[in-house]
C-alpha positions as CSV (number, residue, x, y, z in Angstrom):
1,M,0.5,-10.9,23.4
2,K,-2.9,-12.5,22.9
3,I,-2.3,-15.1,20.2
4,V,-5.2,-17.0,18.6
5,E,-3.1,-19.3,16.5
6,I,0.3,-19.7,14.9
7,F,0.7,-22.0,11.9
8,D,2.6,-22.6,8.7
9,S,0.7,-22.5,5.4
10,I,0.8,-20.8,2.0
11,D,-0.3,-17.2,1.6
12,G,-3.8,-17.4,0.1
13,E,-3.8,-13.9,-1.4
14,G,-1.7,-10.9,-2.1
15,I,1.8,-10.5,-3.6
16,R,3.0,-13.7,-1.8
17,T,0.1,-15.9,-3.0
18,G,1.2,-19.5,-2.9
19,Q,4.4,-18.9,-0.9
20,P,5.0,-20.7,2.4
21,A,4.8,-18.4,5.5
22,T,4.2,-18.6,9.2
23,F,0.9,-17.0,10.1
24,I,0.6,-15.2,13.4
25,R,-3.0,-14.4,14.3
26,L,-3.6,-11.9,17.1
27,A,-6.8,-11.6,19.0
28,G,-9.1,-8.6,18.9
29,C,-10.3,-6.1,16.3
30,N,-11.5,-2.5,16.2
31,L,-14.0,-3.2,13.4
32,R,-17.0,-5.5,12.8
33,C,-17.1,-6.2,9.1
34,S,-20.3,-7.8,7.7
35,Y,-18.3,-10.5,5.9
36,C,-15.7,-11.2,8.5
37,D,-14.4,-14.7,8.2
38,T,-12.3,-14.8,11.4
39,A,-15.0,-14.1,13.9
40,Y,-13.2,-16.5,16.3
41,A,-10.4,-14.0,16.6
42,L,-12.8,-11.3,17.9
43,F,-14.0,-10.5,21.4
44,S,-17.7,-10.9,21.2
45,E,-20.7,-12.4,23.1
46,D,-21.6,-14.6,20.1
47,E,-18.3,-16.5,19.9
48,P,-15.8,-16.2,22.7
49,C,-12.3,-15.6,21.6
50,V,-9.9,-18.3,22.6
51,Y,-6.3,-17.2,22.8
52,E,-3.0,-17.9,24.5
53,E,-0.9,-15.3,26.3
54,M,2.6,-15.4,24.8
55,T,5.7,-13.2,25.1
56,V,7.3,-11.6,22.1
57,D,10.2,-14.0,22.5
58,E,7.9,-17.0,22.5
59,V,6.1,-15.8,19.3
60,V,9.4,-15.1,17.5
61,N,10.6,-18.6,18.4
62,K,7.6,-20.1,16.6
63,V,8.5,-18.6,13.2
64,N,9.7,-21.3,10.8
65,P,13.4,-20.5,10.0
66,N,13.1,-22.3,6.6
67,Y,10.7,-19.7,5.3
68,K,11.6,-16.5,7.1
69,R,8.2,-15.1,6.0
70,V,5.5,-14.0,8.4
71,T,2.0,-12.9,7.8
72,L,0.8,-10.9,10.8
73,T,-2.9,-10.9,10.9
74,G,-6.0,-11.0,13.1
75,G,-8.5,-9.7,14.0
76,E,-6.5,-6.5,13.6
77,P,-2.8,-7.0,14.6
78,L,-1.9,-3.3,14.9
79,I,-4.2,-2.8,17.9
80,S,-1.8,-5.0,20.0
81,T,0.4,-2.9,22.1
82,E,3.3,-5.3,21.5
83,A,2.9,-5.3,17.7
84,A,5.8,-2.8,17.1
85,E,8.2,-4.8,19.3
86,L,7.3,-8.1,17.5
87,V,7.7,-6.6,14.1
88,T,11.0,-5.0,15.0
89,R,12.3,-8.4,16.4
90,L,11.2,-10.2,13.2
91,I,12.9,-7.7,10.9
92,E,16.1,-7.8,12.9
93,N,16.0,-11.6,12.5
94,G,15.8,-11.3,8.8
95,V,12.2,-12.2,8.5
96,E,10.0,-10.6,5.8
97,V,6.8,-9.4,7.4
98,N,3.4,-8.8,5.7
99,I,1.0,-7.0,8.0
100,E,-2.6,-7.5,7.1
101,T,-4.4,-4.4,8.4
102,N,-7.9,-3.1,8.1
103,G,-7.4,0.5,7.1
104,A,-8.8,1.8,10.4
105,V,-5.5,1.9,12.4
106,D,-3.0,4.7,11.7
107,I,0.0,3.0,9.9
108,V,1.8,6.3,9.6
109,E,2.2,6.4,13.4
110,F,3.0,2.7,13.5
111,L,5.9,3.1,11.0
112,K,7.5,5.6,13.4
113,S,8.0,2.8,15.9
114,V,9.6,0.1,13.7
115,P,12.7,0.0,11.6
116,D,12.6,1.3,8.1
117,S,13.1,-1.9,6.2
118,D,12.3,-3.4,2.8
119,R,11.4,-6.6,4.7
120,L,8.2,-5.0,5.9
121,F,5.1,-4.3,3.9
122,F,1.4,-3.7,4.5
123,T,-1.6,-5.4,2.9
124,I,-4.2,-2.8,3.8
125,D,-7.9,-3.1,3.2
126,Y,-10.0,-0.3,1.9
127,K,-13.3,-1.3,3.3
128,L,-16.1,-0.7,0.8
129,P,-19.8,0.0,1.7
130,S,-20.9,-3.6,1.9
131,S,-18.5,-4.1,4.8
132,G,-20.6,-1.8,6.9
133,V,-17.5,0.0,8.1
134,C,-16.5,2.2,5.1
135,D,-16.7,5.3,7.3
136,K,-13.9,4.0,9.6
137,M,-11.2,4.3,7.0
138,I,-8.2,6.6,7.9
139,W,-7.6,8.4,4.6
140,R,-3.9,9.3,5.2
141,N,-3.2,5.6,5.4
142,F,-3.9,5.4,1.7
143,E,-1.8,8.5,0.8
144,N,1.4,7.3,2.5
145,L,2.0,3.8,1.2
146,R,5.3,2.5,-0.4
147,P,5.5,0.8,-3.8
148,R,5.9,-2.5,-2.0
149,D,2.6,-2.1,-0.1
150,V,-0.7,-3.5,-1.2
151,I,-4.2,-1.9,-1.2
152,K,-6.9,-4.6,-1.2
153,F,-10.5,-4.0,-2.3
154,V,-13.1,-6.7,-1.5
155,V,-16.2,-6.1,-3.6
156,G,-19.6,-7.3,-2.6
157,S,-22.0,-5.1,-4.5
158,D,-22.3,-2.6,-7.4
159,E,-22.1,0.2,-4.8
160,D,-18.7,-1.2,-3.8
161,V,-17.5,-1.0,-7.4
162,S,-18.5,2.7,-7.6
163,E,-16.7,3.4,-4.3
164,M,-13.6,1.5,-5.4
165,K,-13.4,3.7,-8.6
166,S,-13.9,6.8,-6.5
167,V,-11.0,5.8,-4.2
168,M,-8.7,5.0,-7.1
169,N,-9.5,8.4,-8.7
170,R,-8.4,10.1,-5.4
171,I,-5.2,8.2,-4.8
172,T,-3.8,7.7,-8.3
173,P,-2.6,11.4,-8.6
174,V,-0.9,11.1,-5.2
175,Y,1.7,8.6,-6.3
176,E,4.6,8.7,-8.6
177,T,4.8,4.9,-8.2
178,M,1.6,3.3,-7.1
179,P,1.3,0.6,-4.4
180,H,0.1,-2.8,-5.6
181,I,-3.7,-2.9,-6.1
182,F,-5.5,-6.2,-5.6
183,V,-9.2,-6.7,-6.2
184,G,-11.3,-9.7,-5.0
185,A,-14.9,-10.5,-4.4
186,V,-16.7,-11.1,-1.1
187,Y,-16.7,-14.9,-0.9
188,G,-19.9,-16.3,-2.5
189,A,-21.5,-12.8,-2.7
190,F,-20.3,-11.2,-6.0
191,D,-19.9,-12.8,-9.4
192,V,-16.2,-13.1,-10.1
193,Q,-16.6,-13.1,-13.9
194,K,-18.4,-9.8,-13.6
195,L,-15.6,-8.4,-11.4
196,V,-13.0,-9.5,-13.8
197,N,-14.8,-7.8,-16.7
198,I,-15.0,-4.6,-14.6
199,I,-11.2,-4.7,-14.0
200,L,-10.6,-5.2,-17.8
201,S,-12.9,-2.3,-18.8
202,E,-11.8,0.2,-16.1
203,P,-8.7,2.2,-17.0
204,L,-8.1,3.1,-13.3
205,L,-7.6,-0.6,-12.7
206,K,-5.3,-1.3,-15.6
207,D,-2.5,-2.4,-13.2
208,A,-4.7,-4.1,-10.6
209,R,-4.6,-7.8,-10.0
210,F,-7.7,-9.9,-9.5
211,Q,-7.4,-12.3,-6.7
212,V,-9.2,-15.3,-5.2
213,Q,-8.8,-16.6,-1.7
214,L,-6.7,-19.5,-2.6
215,H,-6.8,-21.2,0.8
216,K,-10.6,-21.4,0.5
217,M,-10.2,-23.4,-2.7
218,I,-7.7,-25.8,-1.2
219,W,-9.3,-26.3,2.2
220,D,-12.8,-26.0,3.6
221,P,-13.6,-22.2,3.8
222,N,-14.3,-22.5,7.5
223,E,-11.2,-24.5,8.4
224,R,-8.8,-22.9,10.8
225,G,-5.0,-23.1,10.9
226,V,-4.6,-23.2,7.1
């Protein structure tokens, strides 16, 4: 596996915000979002990706046994051919795995290759127009989530707000029990008070949770390994 970094920290966003976890960051991504804050994990001419080749066993052995929580991230972790094997091993070891995925990899197919376990959940982005990759979303991803999964919207413009509402209109009738909905702002690009007021005034978002990137408030926003 191409591993950019493995480190212990607190989850900075999502349903485990503030909880200790081991982060496993894999190299490579199939998207190029306009606001990407992990460009060092991508293969590009602008910033070479530095990674270490590790076996699944070596990665598993790096997981902190005190936490038994892993955030698998990237880049895009699901483009790794060894991702299913790694996730399976972690689940078998009693580790709770949060897969941060970008919405442009088929999670329905991925789930066929890993155990059915309540120790696995997705935090899946729905990329809005300001990301520049809105057209890459695989729609069936957002129709086949479990109640424990998370859909994350990152808002950077008024156009993004309109698209988020449109997506919520489409998916809400699909579910008897909705996945978790988290809404945040592109860091430094959209007024957070305005976004909170939008959440408060929009019935479709009545159960959504506003989030900030907690790690960027604790450490320098550009610091790695935190």
